[in-house]
C-alpha atoms as a printed R data frame, in Angstrom:
   type eleno elety resid chain resno      x       y       z
1  ATOM     1    CA   UNK     A     1 30.691  -0.354 -28.728
2  ATOM     2    CA   UNK     A     2 27.025  -1.275 -28.766
3  ATOM     3    CA   UNK     A     3 27.811  -4.796 -29.966
4  ATOM     4    CA   UNK     A     4 29.204  -5.672 -26.549
5  ATOM     5    CA   UNK     A     5 27.311  -3.139 -24.425
6  ATOM     6    CA   UNK     A     6 30.386  -1.145 -23.423
7  ATOM     7    CA   UNK     A     7 31.684   2.349 -23.958
8  ATOM     8    CA   UNK     A     8 34.789   4.279 -23.023
9  ATOM     9    CA   UNK     A     9 34.636   7.582 -21.188
10 ATOM    10    CA   UNK     A    10 36.993   9.826 -19.338
11 ATOM    11    CA   UNK     A    11 37.014  11.477 -15.954
12 ATOM    12    CA   UNK     A    12 39.390  13.834 -14.240
13 ATOM    13    CA   UNK     A    13 40.626  12.053 -11.124
14 ATOM    14    CA   UNK     A    14 43.277  12.651  -8.486
15 ATOM    15    CA   UNK     A    15 45.307   9.524  -7.745
16 ATOM    16    CA   UNK     A    16 48.385   9.582  -5.523
17 ATOM    17    CA   UNK     A    17 48.308  13.405  -5.484
18 ATOM    18    CA   UNK     A    18 48.313  13.614  -9.307
19 ATOM    19    CA   UNK     A    19 45.240  14.992 -11.071
20 ATOM    20    CA   UNK     A    20 44.748  13.915 -14.657
21 ATOM    21    CA   UNK     A    21 42.234  12.402 -17.025
22 ATOM    22    CA   UNK     A    22 41.646   8.666 -16.850
23 ATOM    23    CA   UNK     A    23 39.792   6.418 -19.252
24 ATOM    24    CA   UNK     A    24 37.149   4.097 -17.863
25 ATOM    25    CA   UNK     A    25 34.742   1.500 -19.215
26 ATOM    26    CA   UNK     A    26 31.030   2.268 -18.991
27 ATOM    27    CA   UNK     A    27 28.079  -0.067 -19.360
28 ATOM    28    CA   UNK     A    28 25.150   0.546 -21.672
29 ATOM    29    CA   UNK     A    29 23.337   2.442 -18.895
30 ATOM    30    CA   UNK     A    30 26.222   4.892 -18.633
31 ATOM    31    CA   UNK     A    31 27.470   3.575 -15.303
32 ATOM    32    CA   UNK     A    32 31.230   3.386 -14.865
33 ATOM    33    CA   UNK     A    33 32.602  -0.093 -14.243
34 ATOM    34    CA   UNK     A    34 34.824  -0.407 -11.214
35 ATOM    35    CA   UNK     A    35 38.529  -1.095 -11.569
36 ATOM    36    CA   UNK     A    36 39.872  -4.282  -9.954
37 ATOM    37    CA   UNK     A    37 41.343  -2.150  -7.149
38 ATOM    38    CA   UNK     A    38 38.006  -0.427  -6.561
39 ATOM    39    CA   UNK     A    39 36.193  -3.767  -6.503
40 ATOM    40    CA   UNK     A    40 38.696  -5.163  -3.978
41 ATOM    41    CA   UNK     A    41 38.378  -2.080  -1.754
42 ATOM    42    CA   UNK     A    42 34.574  -2.278  -1.961
43 ATOM    43    CA   UNK     A    43 34.614  -5.972  -1.003
44 ATOM    44    CA   UNK     A    44 36.942  -5.269   1.933
45 ATOM    45    CA   UNK     A    45 34.702  -2.457   3.187
46 ATOM    46    CA   UNK     A    46 31.660  -4.706   2.893
47 ATOM    47    CA   UNK     A    47 33.409  -7.483   4.831
48 ATOM    48    CA   UNK     A    48 34.275  -5.029   7.615
49 ATOM    49    CA   UNK     A    49 30.677  -3.793   7.802
50 ATOM    50    CA   UNK     A    50 29.343  -7.361   7.931
51 ATOM    51    CA   UNK     A    51 31.847  -8.345  10.634
52 ATOM    52    CA   UNK     A    52 30.874  -5.293  12.672
53 ATOM    53    CA   UNK     A    53 27.181  -6.177  12.370
54 ATOM    54    CA   UNK     A    54 27.832  -9.784  13.404
55 ATOM    55    CA   UNK     A    55 29.783  -8.590  16.464
56 ATOM    56    CA   UNK     A    56 26.914  -6.220  17.309
57 ATOM    57    CA   UNK     A    57 24.622  -9.277  17.316
58 ATOM    58    CA   UNK     A    58 27.005 -11.193  19.573
59 ATOM    59    CA   UNK     A    59 28.517 -13.412  16.871
60 ATOM    60    CA   UNK     A    60 32.272 -13.723  16.449
61 ATOM    61    CA   UNK     A    61 32.803 -13.584  12.663
62 ATOM    62    CA   UNK     A    62 36.141 -15.397  13.000
63 ATOM    63    CA   UNK     A    63 34.373 -18.426  14.481
64 ATOM    64    CA   UNK     A    64 32.383 -18.863  11.260
65 ATOM    65    CA   UNK     A    65 35.389 -19.881   9.171
């Protein structure tokens, strides 16, 4: 769909021990867009890495809230 810069593609993925083909959205550069669950997991991992780095520098991340 060049009008909106999106395309649909498929990948074979294993999810909850079931392997099958899934459809995903891709941008105009051919990069797959993350699902909401993947975005949430990525944000959580990033938050953990940032908290770990703050603790390494002697800063309590919970005191910043």
